[in-house]
ZASE-587379 format. One line per 8 residues: number of its first residue (from 0); their letters; for each residue y, x, z of N, C-alpha, C. Coordinates in pm, whole numbers. Layout:
BEGIN
NUM = A = Y:X:Z:Y:X:Z:Y:X:Z; ...
//
This chain:
BEGIN
0 = MSVTIDRT = 3057:2467:1773:3090:2376:1664:3024:2242:1694; 3100:2134:1685:3044:2000:1709:3040:1925:1575; 2944:1839:1565:2928:1755:1444:2935:1610:1484; 3008:1529:1410:3020:1387:1433:2953:1314:1318; 2866:1224:1352:2798:1142:1250:2850:1002:1264; 2903:945:1159:2952:810:1158:2844:717:1110; 2790:643:1202:2681:550:1168:2733:407:1136; 2860:389:1138:2915:252:1113:2896:212:968
8 = TSGRRAPS = 2877:304:876:2862:271:735:2721:287:688; 2628:336:773:2492:355:728:2428:219:703; 2355:209:594:2286:86:560:2375:-6:476; 2502:16:470:2591:-65:389:2625:11:260; 2620:-65:153:2656:-8:23:2799:-39:-11; 2861:48:-79:2996:20:-124:2989:-89:-227; 3092:-176:-231:3086:-285:-323:3092:-232:-470; 3015:-294:-554:3011:-255:-697:3139:-292:-764
16 = LPARLSLT = 3186:-207:-848:3304:-238:-929:3260:-326:-1048; 3343:-416:-1093:3306:-499:-1206:3284:-419:-1334; 3206:-476:-1423:3190:-412:-1552:3316:-418:-1632; 3345:-311:-1706:3465:-312:-1789:3428:-358:-1927; 3467:-482:-1962:3428:-550:-2081:3549:-608:-2156; 3534:-616:-2285:3621:-698:-2366:3529:-778:-2458; 3533:-910:-2442:3443:-995:-2522:3510:-1062:-2637; 3601:-987:-2702:3669:-1035:-2822:3581:-1003:-2941
24 = PAPGGLDG = 3530:-1104:-3016:3449:-1072:-3131:3531:-985:-3233; 3459:-901:-3304:3525:-813:-3397:3450:-819:-3533; 3517:-783:-3642:3448:-779:-3771:3328:-684:-3762; 3231:-713:-3843:3110:-630:-3845:3006:-682:-3749; 3028:-797:-3689:2926:-859:-3603:2931:-814:-3459; 3034:-736:-3418:3039:-698:-3276:3087:-819:-3192; 3018:-838:-3082:3053:-946:-2992:3142:-903:-2876; 3170:-774:-2865:3255:-727:-2761:3251:-575:-2750
32 = TWWPRSRA = 3316:-522:-2645:3323:-379:-2622:3297:-358:-2472; 3220:-254:-2439:3188:-218:-2303:3221:-73:-2276; 3287:-48:-2161:3328:85:-2122:3262:120:-1990; 3140:175:-1990:3073:209:-1864:3144:320:-1790; 3125:325:-1661:3186:431:-1574:3105:561:-1576; 2979:553:-1618:2894:673:-1621:2785:657:-1727; 2702:754:-1740:2588:745:-1831:2460:713:-1754; 2470:671:-1630:2358:629:-1543:2324:484:-1574
40 = LTRELPLL = 2229:459:-1664:2198:325:-1705:2145:236:-1590; 2071:298:-1496:2020:218:-1389:2129:165:-1300; 2246:228:-1303:2364:180:-1226:2451:88:-1315; 2468:121:-1440:2561:52:-1528:2505:-80:-1585; 2380:-80:-1627:2326:-199:-1692:2318:-319:-1605; 2281:-308:-1475:2280:-430:-1390:2423:-493:-1379; 2526:-409:-1374:2662:-467:-1368:2694:-538:-1495; 2659:-479:-1609:2683:-543:-1738:2610:-672:-1757
48 = TAALGDLW = 2481:-672:-1728:2398:-794:-1749:2441:-904:-1650; 2480:-865:-1528:2528:-968:-1433:2655:-1031:-1481; 2745:-952:-1535:2875:-1004:-1585:2854:-1092:-1706; 2760:-1057:-1791:2741:-1133:-1916:2649:-1252:-1897; 2566:-1257:-1791:2474:-1364:-1770:2543:-1499:-1760; 2658:-1505:-1693:2729:-1630:-1681:2787:-1677:-1817; 2816:-1587:-1900:2881:-1618:-2032:2781:-1639:-2144; 2681:-1552:-2152:2588:-1553:-2261:2449:-1604:-2227
56 = GRITGITL = 2430:-1646:-2105:2299:-1683:-2059:2223:-1565:-2004; 2114:-1588:-1939:2038:-1485:-1873:1990:-1381:-1973; 2032:-1255:-1954:1999:-1144:-2038:1854:-1105:-2007; 1768:-1099:-2112:1625:-1071:-2092:1586:-930:-2143; 1666:-876:-2231:1634:-745:-2284:1758:-675:-2340; 1747:-542:-2344:1857:-458:-2392:1795:-350:-2483; 1856:-325:-2597:1817:-215:-2682:1934:-124:-2707; 1908:7:-2702:2013:103:-2726:1958:222:-2800
64 = NPAYWPVI = 2050:307:-2846:2009:431:-2913:2013:542:-2808; 1914:623:-2795:1910:724:-2686:2000:846:-2708; 2077:851:-2819:2154:970:-2854:2245:1015:-2743; 2310:927:-2671:2412:966:-2572:2374:929:-2429; 2250:892:-2405:2205:857:-2269:2104:953:-2220; 2126:1026:-2109:2037:1127:-2063:1902:1071:-2017; 1900:956:-1956:1775:893:-1908:1782:746:-1943; 1671:698:-2000:1665:557:-2033:1552:492:-1953
72 = PRWVSVAG = 1586:401:-1861:1481:336:-1786:1406:236:-1872; 1287:203:-1831:1214:98:-1905:1259:-41:-1873; 1320:-55:-1755:1377:-185:-1708:1480:-152:-1603; 1567:-255:-1579:1660:-247:-1468:1646:-377:-1389; 1682:-369:-1258:1675:-485:-1174:1811:-550:-1169; 1813:-683:-1192:1934:-761:-1188:1905:-888:-1107; 1973:-902:-991:1961:-1022:-910:1817:-1059:-883; 1735:-964:-847:1595:-991:-807:1499:-1012:-923
80 = RTVDVGWS = 1542:-987:-1047:1450:-996:-1160:1468:-868:-1248; 1379:-855:-1344:1388:-731:-1426:1436:-765:-1567; 1509:-671:-1623:1552:-685:-1761:1497:-563:-1836; 1417:-590:-1941:1352:-482:-2019:1461:-406:-2097; 1439:-272:-2100:1530:-184:-2172:1444:-101:-2271; 1483:-107:-2398:1412:-35:-2500:1510:47:-2584; 1460:129:-2668:1547:208:-2754:1493:222:-2891; 1585:249:-2987:1551:269:-3126:1657:363:-3186
88 = TEEQDPHG = 1605:464:-3255:1697:556:-3322:1725:510:-3466; 1641:422:-3521:1657:376:-3657:1736:249:-3670; 1715:154:-3578:1778:26:-3592:1901:7:-3503; 1929:96:-3412:2038:77:-3318:2142:183:-3342; 2267:136:-3355:2381:230:-3373:2395:313:-3245; 2422:443:-3261:2433:531:-3138:2545:483:-3046; 2645:414:-3099:2756:364:-3010:2744:219:-2985; 2627:163:-2998:2608:21:-2978:2503:-9:-2879
96 = LTLFSADG = 2499:-138:-2838:2405:-188:-2743:2376:-330:-2786; 2251:-367:-2788:2214:-505:-2823:2158:-571:-2701; 2208:-692:-2666:2158:-764:-2550:2094:-892:-2603; 1977:-926:-2544:1898:-1040:-2585:1897:-1144:-2474; 1913:-1270:-2514:1903:-1381:-2418:1839:-1501:-2489; 1822:-1610:-2421:1766:-1729:-2486:1859:-1780:-2594; 1985:-1746:-2588:2081:-1790:-2687:2087:-1701:-2809; 2007:-1594:-2810:2007:-1504:-2924:2041:-1360:-2885
104 = RRDVLVIP = 2091:-1285:-2980:2127:-1149:-2957:2277:-1128:-2973; 2326:-1033:-2900:2470:-995:-2904:2481:-844:-2914; 2572:-801:-2998:2596:-654:-3022:2729:-617:-2958; 2725:-508:-2884:2844:-459:-2812:2864:-313:-2851; 2992:-278:-2877:3029:-139:-2898:3042:-74:-2760; 2988:48:-2746:2995:119:-2618:3100:233:-2634; 3198:230:-2546:3299:332:-2539:3244:440:-2445; 3245:565:-2484:3191:674:-2398:3259:672:-2260
112 = PETRADAA = 3185:686:-2153:3243:679:-2018:3351:782:-1990; 3345:894:-2060:3439:1003:-2039:3573:979:-2106; 3585:870:-2179:3703:840:-2256:3825:817:-2163; 3943:875:-2204:4065:849:-2123:4096:704:-2121; 4160:654:-2014:4187:513:-1997:4273:457:-2107; 4373:528:-2155:4461:476:-2259:4387:459:-2391; 4302:553:-2423:4224:540:-2549:4122:429:-2537; 4057:414:-2425:3960:309:-2404:4026:172:-2410
120 = AQLMAGDG = 4142:162:-2345:4219:33:-2350:4254:-6:-2492; 4288:92:-2572:4326:62:-2710:4201:15:-2786; 4088:78:-2767:3964:35:-2835:3920:-104:-2785; 3935:-128:-2654:3893:-257:-2601:3983:-368:-2644; 4110:-341:-2664:4203:-441:-2710:4185:-472:-2859; 4124:-381:-2930:4101:-405:-3071:4222:-364:-3156; 4337:-410:-3119:4462:-381:-3188:4446:-384:-3340; 4369:-486:-3391:4356:-502:-3531:4259:-403:-3598
128 = IDAPAREA = 4191:-323:-3517:4100:-225:-3576:3966:-295:-3608; 3919:-278:-3728:3791:-341:-3763:3675:-263:-3703; 3556:-322:-3708:3438:-265:-3642:3405:-125:-3686; 3400:-93:-3819:3371:47:-3859:3475:143:-3803; 3603:109:-3800:3702:201:-3749:3686:218:-3596; 3649:112:-3527:3627:124:-3381:3506:211:-3355; 3401:199:-3436:3282:286:-3421:3315:428:-3451; 3398:451:-3553:3436:588:-3591:3519:648:-3478
136 = AAERLDAR = 3608:570:-3420:3690:617:-3304:3599:655:-3190; 3502:570:-3162:3409:599:-3051:3330:724:-3081; 3293:748:-3204:3224:870:-3246:3312:995:-3219; 3438:986:-3256:3530:1099:-3233:3546:1126:-3084; 3562:1016:-3007:3575:1033:-2862:3451:1091:-2802; 3331:1050:-2849:3209:1100:-2793:3186:1247:-2834; 3224:1281:-2954:3213:1424:-2997:3303:1509:-2912; 3422:1464:-2878:3510:1539:-2791:3449:1547:-2651
144 = SREEAWET = 3389:1441:-2602:3329:1443:-2471:3211:1539:-2464; 3131:1542:-2570:3015:1635:-2576:3064:1777:-2573; 3174:1806:-2649:3226:1943:-2651:3279:1982:-2514; 3350:1891:-2448:3401:1917:-2314:3286:1942:-2215; 3180:1859:-2226:3063:1874:-2143:2995:2008:-2165; 2990:2046:-2290:2928:2178:-2324:3003:2290:-2256; 3135:2283:-2262:3219:2388:-2204:3209:2389:-2049; 3205:2273:-1987:3202:2265:-1840:3064:2281:-1779
152 = DGGAGPPS = 2960:2247:-1856:2821:2254:-1803:2751:2381:-1844; 2822:2474:-1899:2761:2604:-1935:2667:2600:-2054; 2695:2501:-2141:2613:2495:-2265:2483:2423:-2246; 2481:2319:-2166:2360:2241:-2145:2318:2181:-2279; 2187:2161:-2297:2135:2105:-2422:2160:1957:-2431; 2119:1896:-2539:2142:1751:-2561:2058:1675:-2461; 2100:1546:-2431:2021:1464:-2340:1887:1432:-2404; 1787:1405:-2317:1656:1369:-2366:1622:1231:-2311
160 = SLSRPIGS = 1530:1165:-2379:1487:1031:-2340:1350:1042:-2273; 1335:967:-2162:1208:964:-2094:1136:837:-2121; 1186:754:-2208:1125:626:-2237:1069:627:-2377; 1032:511:-2427:971:509:-2560:1035:395:-2633; 1027:397:-2766:1095:291:-2846:1023:160:-2825; 1100:54:-2849:1043:-80:-2842:926:-90:-2942; 817:-147:-2897:700:-163:-2982:613:-41:-2990; 649:65:-2925:574:188:-2930:472:194:-2814
168 = TGRLPAGQ = 361:250:-2843:259:270:-2741:272:403:-2674; 364:484:-2728:388:618:-2672:287:719:-2733; 195:672:-2816:97:761:-2878:145:799:-3015; 111:917:-3057:142:964:-3195:34:917:-3292; 70:897:-3417:-32:860:-3517:-138:970:-3521; -258:926:-3563:-372:1017:-3573:-339:1140:-3656; -378:1255:-3606:-358:1382:-3674:-226:1449:-3643; -135:1387:-3567:-9:1451:-3532:-15:1505:-3391
176 = RR = 47:1616:-3371:51:1678:-3239:194:1685:-3191; 211:1698:-3065:343:1719:-3001:381:1863:-3008
//
């Protein structure tokens, strides 16, 4: 048996696909819609922040809700600099993402990456759907995705976060145990 190793591609990375965005403002204060290709934030957030940097100014921070993200990095690298990533379960919508820049904050609806292309296109186009309806649709799509993942992954448990909330020291108040 012979083995051939192709070294012509070693050291070269495949070109990154552009971020899938719709920057049409929507009722409820949403500044746009983002449809990531995966739940790998270290791969997805640099594409998003690079795409938005030209439009909204240099993104300096991102806040999200950890409900649907298996791993949350403390920061991501974008064009040789770092962007801080934090999370909040109380102040951040589970289907939202807040981006911070010198120009202020922007809120984006996140369409689950497992969403079918036709359903995602409809949500991204808006089609006259107001923000609460878009968020409810994203919730239904995410619930269906979780159920499908449960079936295909053999009943894996919910994702866990390895980071800490913004402003948190990671320590519990006195007298509380883990």
